[in-house]
C-alpha positions in Angstrom: 166.9 36.0 -62.2 166.6 32.6 -64.0 165.9 30.9 -60.8 162.9 33.1 -60.2 161.2 32.1 -63.5 159.4 29.1 -62.0 158.0 31.3 -59.3 156.8 33.8 -61.8 155.0 31.0 -63.7 153.7 29.4 -60.4 155.5 26.1 -61.1 157.0 25.8 -57.7 154.1 23.7 -56.6 155.4 21.0 -58.9 158.9 21.0 -57.3 160.5 23.1 -60.1 161.1 26.3 -58.0 164.4 27.1 -56.4 164.2 27.6 -52.7 165.2 31.2 -51.9 166.0 30.7 -48.2 164.7 33.4 -45.9 162.3 34.7 -48.6 160.2 32.0 -50.2 159.2 30.1 -47.0 155.5 30.8 -47.4 155.3 31.6 -51.1 154.3 28.0 -52.0 150.7 29.0 -51.4 150.7 31.3 -54.4 150.8 28.4 -56.9 148.1 26.5 -54.9 145.9 29.6 -55.1 146.4 29.9 -58.8 145.5 26.2 -59.2 142.3 26.8 -57.2 141.3 29.8 -59.2 141.8 27.9 -62.5 139.7 25.0 -61.3 137.0 27.1 -59.6 135.1 27.8 -62.9 134.7 24.1 -63.3 132.9 23.6 -60.1 129.4 24.4 -61.5 129.8 21.3 -63.6 129.4 19.3 -60.4 125.8 20.4 -60.2 125.0 19.1 -63.7 123.7 15.7 -63.4 125.8 12.7 -64.5 128.8 14.8 -65.4 129.0 16.2 -61.9 128.8 12.7 -60.4 131.6 11.5 -62.6 133.8 14.6 -61.8 133.1 14.3 -58.1 134.0 10.6 -58.1 137.2 11.2 -59.9 138.2 13.9 -57.5 137.2 11.9 -54.4 139.1 8.9 -55.8 142.2 11.0 -56.5 142.2 12.4 -53.0 141.6 9.0 -51.4 144.6 7.5 -53.3 146.8 10.4 -52.3 145.7 10.4 -48.7 146.2 6.7 -48.4 149.7 6.9 -49.7 149.2 4.7 -52.6 151.0 7.1 -55.0 154.2 7.1 -52.8 155.8 4.2 -54.6 155.5 6.1 -57.9 156.3 9.6 -57.0 158.3 9.2 -53.9 158.2 11.3 -50.7 159.2 14.4 -52.7 156.2 13.9 -55.0 153.9 13.3 -52.1 155.1 16.5 -50.4 154.4 18.4 -53.7 150.9 16.9 -53.9 150.3 17.9 -50.3 151.0 21.5 -51.1 149.0 21.5 -54.3 145.2 22.0 -54.7 144.8 18.2 -54.2 146.3 18.2 -50.7 144.7 21.5 -49.7 141.3 20.7 -51.3 139.5 20.0 -47.9 140.3 23.6 -46.8 139.3 25.1 -50.1 136.0 23.1 -50.2 135.1 23.9 -46.6 135.7 27.6 -47.5 133.4 27.3 -50.5 130.8 25.5 -48.4 130.8 28.2 -45.8 130.5 30.9 -48.5 127.6 29.0 -50.1 125.8 28.7 -46.8 126.2 32.4 -46.1 125.1 33.4 -49.6 122.1 31.1 -49.9 120.7 30.7 -46.4 122.6 33.5 -44.5 119.7 35.9 -44.1 117.3 33.2 -43.0 119.7 31.7 -40.5 120.6 35.1 -39.1 116.9 36.0 -38.7 116.2 32.7 -37.0 119.1 33.2 -34.6 118.0 36.8 -33.8 114.5 35.4 -32.9 115.9 33.2 -30.2 115.9 34.0 -26.5 118.1 36.6 -24.7 120.7 34.0 -23.9 121.6 33.5 -27.5 124.7 35.7 -27.2 126.1 33.7 -24.4 125.4 30.4 -26.3 127.2 31.9 -29.3 130.2 32.9 -27.2 130.4 29.4 -25.7 130.2 27.7 -29.1 132.8 30.0 -30.5 135.2 29.4 -27.6 134.7 25.6 -27.9 135.4 25.6 -31.6 138.5 27.8 -31.2 139.7 25.6 -28.3 139.4 22.4 -30.5 141.1 24.3 -33.3 144.0 25.3 -31.0 144.4 21.8 -29.8 144.5 20.5 -33.4 147.1 23.1 -34.5 149.2 22.5 -31.4 149.2 18.8 -32.3 150.3 19.6 -35.8 153.1 21.8 -34.7 154.3 19.3 -32.0 154.2 16.4 -34.5 156.1 18.5 -37.1 154.7 20.3 -40.1 156.5 17.9 -42.5 155.2 14.7 -40.7 151.6 15.8 -40.7 151.6 16.4 -44.5 152.5 12.8 -45.1 149.8 10.3 -46.3 147.2 9.2 -43.8 148.0 12.1 -41.4 147.3 14.7 -44.1 143.5 14.1 -43.7 143.7 16.3 -40.5 143.1 19.2 -42.9 139.5 18.0 -43.2 138.8 18.7 -39.5 140.8 21.9 -39.7 138.7 23.2 -42.6 135.5 22.3 -40.9 136.6 24.1 -37.7 137.7 27.3 -39.6 134.4 27.3 -41.6 132.5 26.9 -38.3 134.3 30.0 -36.8 133.4 32.1 -39.8 129.8 31.0 -39.8 129.4 31.5 -36.1 130.7 35.1 -36.4 128.6 35.9 -39.4 125.3 34.1 -38.7 125.2 33.7 -34.9 127.2 36.6 -33.5 127.7 36.9 -29.7 129.5 39.4 -27.6 132.9 38.1 -28.6 132.1 38.9 -32.3 132.7 42.6 -31.5 136.4 41.8 -30.9 136.8 40.4 -34.4 135.0 43.5 -35.9 137.0 46.0 -33.9 138.8 48.7 -35.9 142.4 47.4 -35.3 141.5 43.8 -36.3 139.6 45.0 -39.3 142.6 47.1 -40.4 144.9 44.2 -39.8 142.6 41.9 -41.9 142.8 44.3 -44.8 146.5 44.0 -45.0 146.6 40.4 -43.7 147.6 38.9 -47.1 150.6 41.2 -47.4 151.5 40.5 -43.8 151.4 36.8 -44.6 153.7 37.0 -47.6 156.2 39.4 -45.9 156.3 38.2 -42.3 158.7 35.3 -42.9 161.4 37.3 -44.8 160.9 40.2 -42.3 161.6 37.7 -39.4 164.6 36.1 -41.1 166.4 39.3 -42.2 165.6 41.2 -39.0 167.0 38.4 -36.8 170.0 38.1 -39.1 170.7 41.8 -38.8 170.4 41.7 -35.0 172.9 38.9 -34.9 175.3 40.9 -37.1 175.2 43.9 -34.8 175.9 41.7 -31.8 172.4 41.6 -30.4 171.7 37.9 -30.7 168.3 36.9 -29.5 168.4 33.6 -27.5 165.6 32.4 -25.3 162.7 34.5 -24.1 163.2 37.7 -22.2 163.2 41.5 -22.6 165.6 41.5 -25.6 163.5 38.9 -27.4 160.3 40.8 -26.6 161.7 44.1 -27.9 162.9 42.3 -31.1 159.5 40.8 -31.7 157.8 44.1 -31.2 160.3 45.8 -33.5 159.9 43.2 -36.2 156.1 43.3 -36.0 156.2 47.1 -36.5 158.5 46.8 -39.5 156.4 44.0 -41.0 153.2 46.0 -40.6 154.7 49.1 -42.1 156.1 47.3 -45.1 152.9 45.3 -45.5 150.8 48.5 -45.5 153.0 50.0 -48.1 152.8 47.0 -50.4 149.1 46.7 -49.9 148.4 50.3 -51.0 151.2 50.3 -53.6 150.7 46.9 -55.2 147.8 44.8 -53.9 145.1 47.4 -54.0 145.9 48.7 -57.5 146.0 45.1 -58.7 142.5 44.5 -57.1 141.1 47.6 -58.7 142.4 46.6 -62.2 139.8 45.3 -64.6 140.3 44.3 -68.2 138.7 46.8 -70.5 135.9 45.4 -72.6 134.0 47.0 -75.4 130.4 47.9 -74.6 
């Protein structure tokens, strides 16, 4: 229980959390998200004249120093890895998401109307653009996996998240502002339902995978290579993960989302 305290206080992003093997593989994002939500209210200050310029310069300088690896000699590789998983290292993704949300909120209606006024081939153009963006994104992610997720988080290479963030933001904006025929796939009922519980799936898929494969090995049904046994195992694990994620969404996540502090009128 004592080892779980840093996780409860979201301190694992600073290297203070004990690694619960098989459980905490993807939980590092929780601390990064908390850092983001704490800093988010400060972003309006960026639009306030000289103060905004100063804050933006400080942030850009901090990220540049981190990305160039100039802090490695002081914090070591462990410290660099910690910074990479913090709001500093993940800032390109967060900022691209904020930018996409801002474009949709401020100019979304106008851009959508302009797109709808184009010719009859606009859906085909939208589908081609979406496929191209997804293809480039797939190539980028394939490169990251092939190079090694540890390697690509090191200085200099870590800037690949800038391109990744731009590509993900482009996917969202194309689907929202310039929808084509393929957009219907993303708004289909199964994918919408999966999107609702996606955060629960993300948090639980890793422990579900680890414990399920461990149990299969204990009962003598080890999964090695790809074949019918592996396919059956993947399907079974996916079903279990979706079932547990649905339960945690309706039992934990949704009640937490509906909770609001009571304030006096």
